[in-house]
CHARMM internal coordinates of N, CA and C (Angstrom, degrees):
IC EDIT
DIST 1 N 1 CA 1.4624
DIST 1 CA 1 C 1.5605
ANGL 1 N 1 CA 1 C 114.80
DIST 1 C 2 N 1.2492
ANGL 1 CA 1 C 2 N 116.19
DIHE 1 N 1 CA 1 C 2 N -53.96
DIST 2 N 2 CA 1.5330
ANGL 1 C 2 N 2 CA 127.30
DIHE 1 CA 1 C 2 N 2 CA -177.54
DIST 2 CA 2 C 1.5172
ANGL 2 N 2 CA 2 C 104.48
DIHE 1 C 2 N 2 CA 2 C -63.01
DIST 2 C 3 N 1.2970
ANGL 2 CA 2 C 3 N 121.81
DIHE 2 N 2 CA 2 C 3 N -44.77
DIST 3 N 3 CA 1.4870
ANGL 2 C 3 N 3 CA 129.44
DIHE 2 CA 2 C 3 N 3 CA -177.90
DIST 3 CA 3 C 1.5294
ANGL 3 N 3 CA 3 C 104.64
DIHE 2 C 3 N 3 CA 3 C -60.64
DIST 3 C 4 N 1.2668
ANGL 3 CA 3 C 4 N 120.39
DIHE 3 N 3 CA 3 C 4 N -51.57
DIST 4 N 4 CA 1.3901
ANGL 3 C 4 N 4 CA 120.71
DIHE 3 CA 3 C 4 N 4 CA 179.02
DIST 4 CA 4 C 1.5667
ANGL 4 N 4 CA 4 C 113.97
DIHE 3 C 4 N 4 CA 4 C -55.01
DIST 4 C 5 N 1.3346
ANGL 4 CA 4 C 5 N 113.57
DIHE 4 N 4 CA 4 C 5 N -49.77
DIST 5 N 5 CA 1.3617
ANGL 4 C 5 N 5 CA 121.16
DIHE 4 CA 4 C 5 N 5 CA -179.29
DIST 5 CA 5 C 1.5977
ANGL 5 N 5 CA 5 C 113.04
DIHE 4 C 5 N 5 CA 5 C -61.26
DIST 5 C 6 N 1.2031
ANGL 5 CA 5 C 6 N 115.30
DIHE 5 N 5 CA 5 C 6 N -42.83
DIST 6 N 6 CA 1.5362
ANGL 5 C 6 N 6 CA 117.88
DIHE 5 CA 5 C 6 N 6 CA 176.78
DIST 6 CA 6 C 1.5641
ANGL 6 N 6 CA 6 C 108.34
DIHE 5 C 6 N 6 CA 6 C -67.53
DIST 6 C 7 N 1.2980
ANGL 6 CA 6 C 7 N 124.19
DIHE 6 N 6 CA 6 C 7 N -39.01
DIST 7 N 7 CA 1.3996
ANGL 6 C 7 N 7 CA 124.07
DIHE 6 CA 6 C 7 N 7 CA 174.52
DIST 7 CA 7 C 1.4793
ANGL 7 N 7 CA 7 C 111.87
DIHE 6 C 7 N 7 CA 7 C -61.44
DIST 7 C 8 N 1.3667
ANGL 7 CA 7 C 8 N 121.44
DIHE 7 N 7 CA 7 C 8 N -42.91
DIST 8 N 8 CA 1.3899
ANGL 7 C 8 N 8 CA 124.06
DIHE 7 CA 7 C 8 N 8 CA 177.69
DIST 8 CA 8 C 1.5955
ANGL 8 N 8 CA 8 C 111.25
DIHE 7 C 8 N 8 CA 8 C -61.49
DIST 8 C 9 N 1.3535
ANGL 8 CA 8 C 9 N 110.52
DIHE 8 N 8 CA 8 C 9 N -47.17
DIST 9 N 9 CA 1.5001
ANGL 8 C 9 N 9 CA 117.67
DIHE 8 CA 8 C 9 N 9 CA 178.42
DIST 9 CA 9 C 1.5407
ANGL 9 N 9 CA 9 C 112.83
DIHE 8 C 9 N 9 CA 9 C -61.60
DIST 9 C 10 N 1.2748
ANGL 9 CA 9 C 10 N 120.36
DIHE 9 N 9 CA 9 C 10 N -39.82
DIST 10 N 10 CA 1.4333
ANGL 9 C 10 N 10 CA 125.13
DIHE 9 CA 9 C 10 N 10 CA 171.52
DIST 10 CA 10 C 1.4932
ANGL 10 N 10 CA 10 C 112.27
DIHE 9 C 10 N 10 CA 10 C -61.31
DIST 10 C 11 N 1.3146
ANGL 10 CA 10 C 11 N 119.30
DIHE 10 N 10 CA 10 C 11 N -45.67
DIST 11 N 11 CA 1.4854
ANGL 10 C 11 N 11 CA 118.51
DIHE 10 CA 10 C 11 N 11 CA -177.53
DIST 11 CA 11 C 1.6478
ANGL 11 N 11 CA 11 C 111.20
DIHE 10 C 11 N 11 CA 11 C -64.46
DIST 11 C 12 N 1.4076
ANGL 11 CA 11 C 12 N 108.26
DIHE 11 N 11 CA 11 C 12 N -36.71
DIST 12 N 12 CA 1.3789
ANGL 11 C 12 N 12 CA 114.64
DIHE 11 CA 11 C 12 N 12 CA -177.31
DIST 12 CA 12 C 1.5350
ANGL 12 N 12 CA 12 C 111.39
DIHE 11 C 12 N 12 CA 12 C -72.09
DIST 12 C 13 N 1.2693
ANGL 12 CA 12 C 13 N 116.65
DIHE 12 N 12 CA 12 C 13 N -36.22
DIST 13 N 13 CA 1.5278
ANGL 12 C 13 N 13 CA 118.45
DIHE 12 CA 12 C 13 N 13 CA 169.35
DIST 13 CA 13 C 1.4637
ANGL 13 N 13 CA 13 C 117.11
DIHE 12 C 13 N 13 CA 13 C -61.91
DIST 13 C 14 N 1.4018
ANGL 13 CA 13 C 14 N 115.29
DIHE 13 N 13 CA 13 C 14 N -46.74
DIST 14 N 14 CA 1.4011
ANGL 13 C 14 N 14 CA 122.68
DIHE 13 CA 13 C 14 N 14 CA 177.81
DIST 14 CA 14 C 1.5318
ANGL 14 N 14 CA 14 C 112.17
DIHE 13 C 14 N 14 CA 14 C -62.33
DIST 14 C 15 N 1.2550
ANGL 14 CA 14 C 15 N 121.79
DIHE 14 N 14 CA 14 C 15 N -35.26
DIST 15 N 15 CA 1.4279
ANGL 14 C 15 N 15 CA 128.79
DIHE 14 CA 14 C 15 N 15 CA 167.63
DIST 15 CA 15 C 1.4494
ANGL 15 N 15 CA 15 C 119.34
DIHE 14 C 15 N 15 CA 15 C -58.27
DIST 15 C 16 N 1.4141
ANGL 15 CA 15 C 16 N 107.88
DIHE 15 N 15 CA 15 C 16 N -40.11
DIST 16 N 16 CA 1.5713
ANGL 15 C 16 N 16 CA 109.96
DIHE 15 CA 15 C 16 N 16 CA 178.63
DIST 16 CA 16 C 1.5560
ANGL 16 N 16 CA 16 C 104.61
DIHE 15 C 16 N 16 CA 16 C -75.27
DIST 16 C 17 N 1.2405
ANGL 16 CA 16 C 17 N 127.25
DIHE 16 N 16 CA 16 C 17 N -44.75
DIST 17 N 17 CA 1.4387
ANGL 16 C 17 N 17 CA 127.31
DIHE 16 CA 16 C 17 N 17 CA -179.74
DIST 17 CA 17 C 1.5171
ANGL 17 N 17 CA 17 C 113.65
DIHE 16 C 17 N 17 CA 17 C -57.87
DIST 17 C 18 N 1.3199
ANGL 17 CA 17 C 18 N 117.54
DIHE 17 N 17 CA 17 C 18 N -39.55
DIST 18 N 18 CA 1.4476
ANGL 17 C 18 N 18 CA 120.47
DIHE 17 CA 17 C 18 N 18 CA -178.07
DIST 18 CA 18 C 1.5318
ANGL 18 N 18 CA 18 C 107.44
DIHE 17 C 18 N 18 CA 18 C -74.57
DIST 18 C 19 N 1.3458
ANGL 18 CA 18 C 19 N 117.91
DIHE 18 N 18 CA 18 C 19 N -39.48
DIST 19 N 19 CA 1.5161
ANGL 18 C 19 N 19 CA 118.27
DIHE 18 CA 18 C 19 N 19 CA -179.01
DIST 19 CA 19 C 1.6092
ANGL 19 N 19 CA 19 C 104.96
DIHE 18 C 19 N 19 CA 19 C -71.67
DIST 19 C 20 N 1.2442
ANGL 19 CA 19 C 20 N 124.54
DIHE 19 N 19 CA 19 C 20 N -26.09
DIST 20 N 20 CA 1.4248
ANGL 19 C 20 N 20 CA 124.99
DIHE 19 CA 19 C 20 N 20 CA -179.58
DIST 20 CA 20 C 1.5112
ANGL 20 N 20 CA 20 C 106.85
DIHE 19 C 20 N 20 CA 20 C -71.76
DIST 20 C 21 N 1.3833
ANGL 20 CA 20 C 21 N 114.06
DIHE 20 N 20 CA 20 C 21 N -48.85
DIST 21 N 21 CA 1.3892
ANGL 20 C 21 N 21 CA 119.31
DIHE 20 CA 20 C 21 N 21 CA -179.95
DIST 21 CA 21 C 1.6013
ANGL 21 N 21 CA 21 C 114.04
DIHE 20 C 21 N 21 CA 21 C -60.08
DIST 21 C 22 N 1.2869
ANGL 21 CA 21 C 22 N 119.02
DIHE 21 N 21 CA 21 C 22 N -45.26
DIST 22 N 22 CA 1.3683
ANGL 21 C 22 N 22 CA 129.24
DIHE 21 CA 21 C 22 N 22 CA -179.82
DIST 22 CA 22 C 1.6021
ANGL 22 N 22 CA 22 C 108.44
DIHE 21 C 22 N 22 CA 22 C -61.13
DIST 22 C 23 N 1.3023
ANGL 22 CA 22 C 23 N 116.03
DIHE 22 N 22 CA 22 C 23 N -42.44
DIST 23 N 23 CA 1.4671
ANGL 22 C 23 N 23 CA 120.57
DIHE 22 CA 22 C 23 N 23 CA 176.91
DIST 23 CA 23 C 1.5383
ANGL 23 N 23 CA 23 C 106.48
DIHE 22 C 23 N 23 CA 23 C -68.51
DIST 23 C 24 N 1.1774
ANGL 23 CA 23 C 24 N 123.98
DIHE 23 N 23 CA 23 C 24 N -38.22
DIST 24 N 24 CA 1.4312
ANGL 23 C 24 N 24 CA 127.92
DIHE 23 CA 23 C 24 N 24 CA 176.39
DIST 24 CA 24 C 1.5496
ANGL 24 N 24 CA 24 C 111.64
DIHE 23 C 24 N 24 CA 24 C -58.84
DIST 24 C 25 N 1.2638
ANGL 24 CA 24 C 25 N 120.31
DIHE 24 N 24 CA 24 C 25 N -41.85
DIST 25 N 25 CA 1.3735
ANGL 24 C 25 N 25 CA 124.82
DIHE 24 CA 24 C 25 N 25 CA 175.30
DIST 25 CA 25 C 1.3978
ANGL 25 N 25 CA 25 C 114.64
DIHE 24 C 25 N 25 CA 25 C -70.14
DIST 25 C 26 N 1.3917
ANGL 25 CA 25 C 26 N 117.71
DIHE 25 N 25 CA 25 C 26 N -37.52
DIST 26 N 26 CA 1.4338
ANGL 25 C 26 N 26 CA 122.56
DIHE 25 CA 25 C 26 N 26 CA 177.26
DIST 26 CA 26 C 1.6241
ANGL 26 N 26 CA 26 C 106.03
DIHE 25 C 26 N 26 CA 26 C -61.88
DIST 26 C 27 N 1.3516
ANGL 26 CA 26 C 27 N 114.00
DIHE 26 N 26 CA 26 C 27 N -44.74
DIST 27 N 27 CA 1.4817
ANGL 26 C 27 N 27 CA 117.29
DIHE 26 CA 26 C 27 N 27 CA -177.77
DIST 27 CA 27 C 1.3533
ANGL 27 N 27 CA 27 C 114.77
DIHE 26 C 27 N 27 CA 27 C -70.99
DIST 27 C 28 N 1.4137
ANGL 27 CA 27 C 28 N 122.52
DIHE 27 N 27 CA 27 C 28 N -27.80
DIST 28 N 28 CA 1.4376
ANGL 27 C 28 N 28 CA 124.07
DIHE 27 CA 27 C 28 N 28 CA 177.75
DIST 28 CA 28 C 1.5174
ANGL 28 N 28 CA 28 C 111.86
DIHE 27 C 28 N 28 CA 28 C -68.76
DIST 28 C 29 N 1.3230
ANGL 28 CA 28 C 29 N 115.74
DIHE 28 N 28 CA 28 C 29 N -32.34
DIST 29 N 29 CA 1.5370
ANGL 28 C 29 N 29 CA 121.43
DIHE 28 CA 28 C 29 N 29 CA -179.31
DIST 29 CA 29 C 1.5877
ANGL 29 N 29 CA 29 C 110.66
DIHE 28 C 29 N 29 CA 29 C -86.74
DIST 29 C 30 N 1.3309
ANGL 29 CA 29 C 30 N 115.19
DIHE 29 N 29 CA 29 C 30 N 4.22
DIST 30 N 30 CA 1.4554
ANGL 29 C 30 N 30 CA 115.04
DIHE 29 CA 29 C 30 N 30 CA -175.99
DIST 30 CA 30 C 1.3599
ANGL 30 N 30 CA 30 C 126.17
DIHE 29 C 30 N 30 CA 30 C 84.15
DIST 30 C 31 N 1.3325
ANGL 30 CA 30 C 31 N 113.60
DIHE 30 N 30 CA 30 C 31 N 5.73
DIST 31 N 31 CA 1.5253
ANGL 30 C 31 N 31 CA 123.21
DIHE 30 CA 30 C 31 N 31 CA 179.37
DIST 31 CA 31 C 1.5531
ANGL 31 N 31 CA 31 C 108.87
DIHE 30 C 31 N 31 CA 31 C -81.49
DIST 31 C 32 N 1.3615
ANGL 31 CA 31 C 32 N 115.69
DIHE 31 N 31 CA 31 C 32 N 117.09
DIST 32 N 32 CA 1.4774
ANGL 31 C 32 N 32 CA 117.93
DIHE 31 CA 31 C 32 N 32 CA -179.24
DIST 32 CA 32 C 1.5671
ANGL 32 N 32 CA 32 C 105.73
DIHE 31 C 32 N 32 CA 32 C -59.73
DIST 32 C 33 N 1.4139
ANGL 32 CA 32 C 33 N 111.93
DIHE 32 N 32 CA 32 C 33 N 130.53
DIST 33 N 33 CA 1.5099
ANGL 32 C 33 N 33 CA 117.59
DIHE 32 CA 32 C 33 N 33 CA 176.16
DIST 33 CA 33 C 1.5392
ANGL 33 N 33 CA 33 C 112.83
DIHE 32 C 33 N 33 CA 33 C -94.90
DIST 33 C 34 N 1.2719
ANGL 33 CA 33 C 34 N 117.37
DIHE 33 N 33 CA 33 C 34 N 1.74
DIST 34 N 34 CA 1.5013
ANGL 33 C 34 N 34 CA 123.25
DIHE 33 CA 33 C 34 N 34 CA -172.57
DIST 34 CA 34 C 1.5517
ANGL 34 N 34 CA 34 C 110.18
DIHE 33 C 34 N 34 CA 34 C -94.91
DIST 34 C 35 N 1.3625
ANGL 34 CA 34 C 35 N 117.63
DIHE 34 N 34 CA 34 C 35 N -8.20
DIST 35 N 35 CA 1.4536
ANGL 34 C 35 N 35 CA 112.91
DIHE 34 CA 34 C 35 N 35 CA 177.67
DIST 35 CA 35 C 1.5804
ANGL 35 N 35 CA 35 C 112.80
DIHE 34 C 35 N 35 CA 35 C -90.78
DIST 35 C 36 N 1.2844
ANGL 35 CA 35 C 36 N 110.20
DIHE 35 N 35 CA 35 C 36 N 160.72
DIST 36 N 36 CA 1.5005
ANGL 35 C 36 N 36 CA 116.46
DIHE 35 CA 35 C 36 N 36 CA -175.38
DIST 36 CA 36 C 1.4261
ANGL 36 N 36 CA 36 C 115.06
DIHE 35 C 36 N 36 CA 36 C -60.94
DIST 36 C 37 N 1.2928
ANGL 36 CA 36 C 37 N 114.92
DIHE 36 N 36 CA 36 C 37 N -44.96
DIST 37 N 37 CA 1.6474
ANGL 36 C 37 N 37 CA 123.72
DIHE 36 CA 36 C 37 N 37 CA -178.67
DIST 37 CA 37 C 1.5021
ANGL 37 N 37 CA 37 C 104.48
DIHE 36 C 37 N 37 CA 37 C -61.97
DIST 37 C 38 N 1.3558
ANGL 37 CA 37 C 38 N 118.04
DIHE 37 N 37 CA 37 C 38 N -50.32
DIST 38 N 38 CA 1.4320
ANGL 37 C 38 N 38 CA 112.94
DIHE 37 CA 37 C 38 N 38 CA -175.14
DIST 38 CA 38 C 1.5477
ANGL 38 N 38 CA 38 C 116.81
DIHE 37 C 38 N 38 CA 38 C -74.13
DIST 38 C 39 N 1.3061
ANGL 38 CA 38 C 39 N 113.15
DIHE 38 N 38 CA 38 C 39 N -18.63
DIST 39 N 39 CA 1.4417
ANGL 38 C 39 N 39 CA 116.04
DIHE 38 CA 38 C 39 N 39 CA 174.40
DIST 39 CA 39 C 1.4889
ANGL 39 N 39 CA 39 C 110.52
DIHE 38 C 39 N 39 CA 39 C -76.90
DIST 39 C 40 N 1.3225
ANGL 39 CA 39 C 40 N 115.95
DIHE 39 N 39 CA 39 C 40 N -38.23
DIST 40 N 40 CA 1.5196
ANGL 39 C 40 N 40 CA 116.31
DIHE 39 CA 39 C 40 N 40 CA 171.78
DIST 40 CA 40 C 1.4398
ANGL 40 N 40 CA 40 C 112.70
DIHE 39 C 40 N 40 CA 40 C -61.94
DIST 40 C 41 N 1.3462
ANGL 40 CA 40 C 41 N 123.68
DIHE 40 N 40 CA 40 C 41 N -37.32
DIST 41 N 41 CA 1.3688
ANGL 40 C 41 N 41 CA 126.64
DIHE 40 CA 40 C 41 N 41 CA 179.48
DIST 41 CA 41 C 1.4935
ANGL 41 N 41 CA 41 C 110.94
DIHE 40 C 41 N 41 CA 41 C -63.36
DIST 41 C 42 N 1.3771
ANGL 41 CA 41 C 42 N 116.77
DIHE 41 N 41 CA 41 C 42 N -44.94
DIST 42 N 42 CA 1.4260
ANGL 41 C 42 N 42 CA 122.05
DIHE 41 CA 41 C 42 N 42 CA 177.04
DIST 42 CA 42 C 1.4617
ANGL 42 N 42 CA 42 C 110.47
DIHE 41 C 42 N 42 CA 42 C -56.35
DIST 42 C 43 N 1.3633
ANGL 42 CA 42 C 43 N 117.38
DIHE 42 N 42 CA 42 C 43 N -47.49
DIST 43 N 43 CA 1.4470
ANGL 42 C 43 N 43 CA 123.88
DIHE 42 CA 42 C 43 N 43 CA -179.16
DIST 43 CA 43 C 1.4360
ANGL 43 N 43 CA 43 C 110.94
DIHE 42 C 43 N 43 CA 43 C -60.89
DIST 43 C 44 N 1.3357
ANGL 43 CA 43 C 44 N 122.67
DIHE 43 N 43 CA 43 C 44 N -44.08
DIST 44 N 44 CA 1.4885
ANGL 43 C 44 N 44 CA 125.76
DIHE 43 CA 43 C 44 N 44 CA 178.75
DIST 44 CA 44 C 1.4600
ANGL 44 N 44 CA 44 C 110.06
DIHE 43 C 44 N 44 CA 44 C -61.80
DIST 44 C 45 N 1.3439
ANGL 44 CA 44 C 45 N 116.37
DIHE 44 N 44 CA 44 C 45 N -48.18
DIST 45 N 45 CA 1.4950
ANGL 44 C 45 N 45 CA 124.85
DIHE 44 CA 44 C 45 N 45 CA 175.37
DIST 45 CA 45 C 1.5095
ANGL 45 N 45 CA 45 C 111.57
DIHE 44 C 45 N 45 CA 45 C -49.02
DIST 45 C 46 N 1.3327
ANGL 45 CA 45 C 46 N 112.52
DIHE 45 N 45 CA 45 C 46 N -53.12
DIST 46 N 46 CA 1.5713
ANGL 45 C 46 N 46 CA 119.92
DIHE 45 CA 45 C 46 N 46 CA -178.84
DIST 46 CA 46 C 1.5092
ANGL 46 N 46 CA 46 C 104.85
DIHE 45 C 46 N 46 CA 46 C -57.35
DIST 46 C 47 N 1.2514
ANGL 46 CA 46 C 47 N 121.82
DIHE 46 N 46 CA 46 C 47 N -51.83
DIST 47 N 47 CA 1.4885
ANGL 46 C 47 N 47 CA 127.21
DIHE 46 CA 46 C 47 N 47 CA -172.18
DIST 47 CA 47 C 1.4708
ANGL 47 N 47 CA 47 C 106.45
DIHE 46 C 47 N 47 CA 47 C -58.52
DIST 47 C 48 N 1.3960
ANGL 47 CA 47 C 48 N 116.32
DIHE 47 N 47 CA 47 C 48 N -50.23
DIST 48 N 48 CA 1.4983
ANGL 47 C 48 N 48 CA 113.42
DIHE 47 CA 47 C 48 N 48 CA 176.76
DIST 48 CA 48 C 1.4583
ANGL 48 N 48 CA 48 C 119.37
DIHE 47 C 48 N 48 CA 48 C -59.65
DIST 48 C 49 N 1.3120
ANGL 48 CA 48 C 49 N 115.64
DIHE 48 N 48 CA 48 C 49 N -32.52
DIST 49 N 49 CA 1.5151
ANGL 48 C 49 N 49 CA 119.38
DIHE 48 CA 48 C 49 N 49 CA -177.75
DIST 49 CA 49 C 1.4549
ANGL 49 N 49 CA 49 C 104.12
DIHE 48 C 49 N 49 CA 49 C -75.63
DIST 49 C 50 N 1.3547
ANGL 49 CA 49 C 50 N 124.58
DIHE 49 N 49 CA 49 C 50 N -37.39
DIST 50 N 50 CA 1.3534
ANGL 49 C 50 N 50 CA 121.15
DIHE 49 CA 49 C 50 N 50 CA 178.77
DIST 50 CA 50 C 1.4736
ANGL 50 N 50 CA 50 C 116.03
DIHE 49 C 50 N 50 CA 50 C -72.78
DIST 50 C 51 N 1.3492
ANGL 50 CA 50 C 51 N 118.68
DIHE 50 N 50 CA 50 C 51 N -31.59
DIST 51 N 51 CA 1.4404
ANGL 50 C 51 N 51 CA 118.14
DIHE 50 CA 50 C 51 N 51 CA 174.49
DIST 51 CA 51 C 1.5343
ANGL 51 N 51 CA 51 C 111.64
DIHE 50 C 51 N 51 CA 51 C -69.46
DIST 51 C 52 N 1.3709
ANGL 51 CA 51 C 52 N 119.11
DIHE 51 N 51 CA 51 C 52 N -35.63
DIST 52 N 52 CA 1.4368
ANGL 51 C 52 N 52 CA 121.43
DIHE 51 CA 51 C 52 N 52 CA 175.51
DIST 52 CA 52 C 1.5347
ANGL 52 N 52 CA 52 C 111.18
DIHE 51 C 52 N 52 CA 52 C -66.37
DIST 52 C 53 N 1.2539
ANGL 52 CA 52 C 53 N 117.55
DIHE 52 N 52 CA 52 C 53 N -34.85
DIST 53 N 53 CA 1.4362
ANGL 52 C 53 N 53 CA 118.42
DIHE 52 CA 52 C 53 N 53 CA 178.12
DIST 53 CA 53 C 1.4779
ANGL 53 N 53 CA 53 C 115.05
DIHE 52 C 53 N 53 CA 53 C -64.15
DIST 53 C 54 N 1.4469
ANGL 53 CA 53 C 54 N 111.77
DIHE 53 N 53 CA 53 C 54 N -48.14
DIST 54 N 54 CA 1.4466
ANGL 53 C 54 N 54 CA 119.01
DIHE 53 CA 53 C 54 N 54 CA 177.61
DIST 54 CA 54 C 1.4388
ANGL 54 N 54 CA 54 C 113.28
DIHE 53 C 54 N 54 CA 54 C -63.61
DIST 54 C 55 N 1.3508
ANGL 54 CA 54 C 55 N 120.04
DIHE 54 N 54 CA 54 C 55 N -36.68
DIST 55 N 55 CA 1.5177
ANGL 54 C 55 N 55 CA 120.43
DIHE 54 CA 54 C 55 N 55 CA 174.33
DIST 55 CA 55 C 1.4417
ANGL 55 N 55 CA 55 C 111.16
DIHE 54 C 55 N 55 CA 55 C -62.43
DIST 55 C 56 N 1.3695
ANGL 55 CA 55 C 56 N 118.09
DIHE 55 N 55 CA 55 C 56 N -40.87
DIST 56 N 56 CA 1.4893
ANGL 55 C 56 N 56 CA 123.97
DIHE 55 CA 55 C 56 N 56 CA -178.41
DIST 56 CA 56 C 1.5480
ANGL 56 N 56 CA 56 C 111.88
DIHE 55 C 56 N 56 CA 56 C -67.03
DIST 56 C 57 N 1.2937
ANGL 56 CA 56 C 57 N 114.43
DIHE 56 N 56 CA 56 C 57 N -42.01
DIST 57 N 57 CA 1.4608
ANGL 56 C 57 N 57 CA 118.76
DIHE 56 CA 56 C 57 N 57 CA 175.38
DIST 57 CA 57 C 1.4871
ANGL 57 N 57 CA 57 C 111.27
DIHE 56 C 57 N 57 CA 57 C -63.40
DIST 57 C 58 N 1.1986
ANGL 57 CA 57 C 58 N 118.95
DIHE 57 N 57 CA 57 C 58 N -48.42
DIST 58 N 58 CA 1.4624
ANGL 57 C 58 N 58 CA 124.65
DIHE 57 CA 57 C 58 N 58 CA -179.42
DIST 58 CA 58 C 1.5553
ANGL 58 N 58 CA 58 C 111.02
DIHE 57 C 58 N 58 CA 58 C -60.43
DIST 58 C 59 N 1.3601
ANGL 58 CA 58 C 59 N 115.34
DIHE 58 N 58 CA 58 C 59 N -47.29
DIST 59 N 59 CA 1.5438
ANGL 58 C 59 N 59 CA 118.23
DIHE 58 CA 58 C 59 N 59 CA 173.50
DIST 59 CA 59 C 1.5269
ANGL 59 N 59 CA 59 C 110.20
DIHE 58 C 59 N 59 CA 59 C -56.76
DIST 59 C 60 N 1.3201
ANGL 59 CA 59 C 60 N 117.50
DIHE 59 N 59 CA 59 C 60 N -50.45
DIST 60 N 60 CA 1.5001
ANGL 59 C 60 N 60 CA 115.40
DIHE 59 CA 59 C 60 N 60 CA -175.71
DIST 60 CA 60 C 1.4880
ANGL 60 N 60 CA 60 C 107.26
DIHE 59 C 60 N 60 CA 60 C -66.69
DIST 60 C 61 N 1.3279
ANGL 60 CA 60 C 61 N 126.64
DIHE 60 N 60 CA 60 C 61 N -28.59
DIST 61 N 61 CA 1.4566
ANGL 60 C 61 N 61 CA 126.40
DIHE 60 CA 60 C 61 N 61 CA -179.96
DIST 61 CA 61 C 1.4678
ANGL 61 N 61 CA 61 C 108.04
DIHE 60 C 61 N 61 CA 61 C -72.71
DIST 61 C 62 N 1.2644
ANGL 61 CA 61 C 62 N 122.96
DIHE 61 N 61 CA 61 C 62 N -40.21
DIST 62 N 62 CA 1.4317
ANGL 61 C 62 N 62 CA 127.35
DIHE 61 CA 61 C 62 N 62 CA 175.89
DIST 62 CA 62 C 1.5752
ANGL 62 N 62 CA 62 C 115.78
DIHE 61 C 62 N 62 CA 62 C -60.47
DIST 62 C 63 N 1.4107
ANGL 62 CA 62 C 63 N 104.99
DIHE 62 N 62 CA 62 C 63 N -39.09
DIST 63 N 63 CA 1.5475
ANGL 62 C 63 N 63 CA 114.19
DIHE 62 CA 62 C 63 N 63 CA -174.00
DIST 63 CA 63 C 1.4688
ANGL 63 N 63 CA 63 C 100.57
DIHE 62 C 63 N 63 CA 63 C -72.49
DIST 63 C 64 N 1.3658
ANGL 63 CA 63 C 64 N 120.89
DIHE 63 N 63 CA 63 C 64 N -45.66
DIST 64 N 64 CA 1.5190
ANGL 63 C 64 N 64 CA 118.57
DIHE 63 CA 63 C 64 N 64 CA -176.27
DIST 64 CA 64 C 1.5007
ANGL 64 N 64 CA 64 C 112.83
DIHE 63 C 64 N 64 CA 64 C -67.89
DIST 64 C 65 N 1.3760
ANGL 64 CA 64 C 65 N 117.72
DIHE 64 N 64 CA 64 C 65 N -33.08
DIST 65 N 65 CA 1.5079
ANGL 64 C 65 N 65 CA 120.52
DIHE 64 CA 64 C 65 N 65 CA 177.81
DIST 65 CA 65 C 1.5894
ANGL 65 N 65 CA 65 C 108.57
DIHE 64 C 65 N 65 CA 65 C -63.49
DIST 65 C 66 N 1.4530
ANGL 65 CA 65 C 66 N 112.42
DIHE 65 N 65 CA 65 C 66 N -48.96
DIST 66 N 66 CA 1.4099
ANGL 65 C 66 N 66 CA 113.77
DIHE 65 CA 65 C 66 N 66 CA -179.34
DIST 66 CA 66 C 1.5318
ANGL 66 N 66 CA 66 C 118.52
DIHE 65 C 66 N 66 CA 66 C -61.25
DIST 66 C 67 N 1.3662
ANGL 66 CA 66 C 67 N 114.42
DIHE 66 N 66 CA 66 C 67 N -32.86
DIST 67 N 67 CA 1.4508
ANGL 66 C 67 N 67 CA 123.97
DIHE 66 CA 66 C 67 N 67 CA 177.89
DIST 67 CA 67 C 1.4803
ANGL 67 N 67 CA 67 C 105.94
DIHE 66 C 67 N 67 CA 67 C -67.13
DIST 67 C 68 N 1.2723
ANGL 67 CA 67 C 68 N 121.46
DIHE 67 N 67 CA 67 C 68 N -41.54
DIST 68 N 68 CA 1.3794
ANGL 67 C 68 N 68 CA 128.19
DIHE 67 CA 67 C 68 N 68 CA -177.36
DIST 68 CA 68 C 1.5262
ANGL 68 N 68 CA 68 C 113.33
DIHE 67 C 68 N 68 CA 68 C -61.54
DIST 68 C 69 N 1.2562
ANGL 68 CA 68 C 69 N 109.56
DIHE 68 N 68 CA 68 C 69 N -45.14
DIST 69 N 69 CA 1.5694
ANGL 68 C 69 N 69 CA 120.15
DIHE 68 CA 68 C 69 N 69 CA 172.97
DIST 69 CA 69 C 1.4748
ANGL 69 N 69 CA 69 C 114.75
DIHE 68 C 69 N 69 CA 69 C -57.93
DIST 69 C 70 N 1.3825
ANGL 69 CA 69 C 70 N 116.19
DIHE 69 N 69 CA 69 C 70 N -39.42
DIST 70 N 70 CA 1.4457
ANGL 69 C 70 N 70 CA 117.95
DIHE 69 CA 69 C 70 N 70 CA -178.70
DIST 70 CA 70 C 1.5319
ANGL 70 N 70 CA 70 C 113.72
DIHE 69 C 70 N 70 CA 70 C -85.87
DIST 70 C 71 N 1.4005
ANGL 70 CA 70 C 71 N 116.27
DIHE 70 N 70 CA 70 C 71 N -8.28
DIST 71 N 71 CA 1.5069
ANGL 70 C 71 N 71 CA 113.03
DIHE 70 CA 70 C 71 N 71 CA 179.76
DIST 71 CA 71 C 1.6292
ANGL 71 N 71 CA 71 C 113.88
DIHE 70 C 71 N 71 CA 71 C -77.94
DIST 71 C 72 N 1.2181
ANGL 71 CA 71 C 72 N 108.17
DIHE 71 N 71 CA 71 C 72 N -9.47
DIST 72 N 72 CA 1.6120
ANGL 71 C 72 N 72 CA 113.42
DIHE 71 CA 71 C 72 N 72 CA -171.00
DIST 72 CA 72 C 1.4164
ANGL 72 N 72 CA 72 C 103.94
DIHE 71 C 72 N 72 CA 72 C -80.38
END
COOR INIT
IC SEED 1 N 1 CA 1 C
IC BUILD
C-alpha cells in the first residue's frame, strides 16, 4: 500500500517538474504559455514524456528481471 502511494507521489512530482521545464522552454522561445492552446500543448507534451519514461522504466525492469532469472 505504501509502495503504491510512494510510486504515485513520485510520478506526480515528476509530472510537475517535466511540465515546468516544458513551460520554461516555451517561455524562453517567446511562446506565450498563458493561452489555452499552448497550455494544452504543454500538457500533451508532458503526458507523452511521462508515458515514454514509464515505458522505458518498465522495459529496463523486465530486462533486468529476465537476466536475473537466467543467472541462476
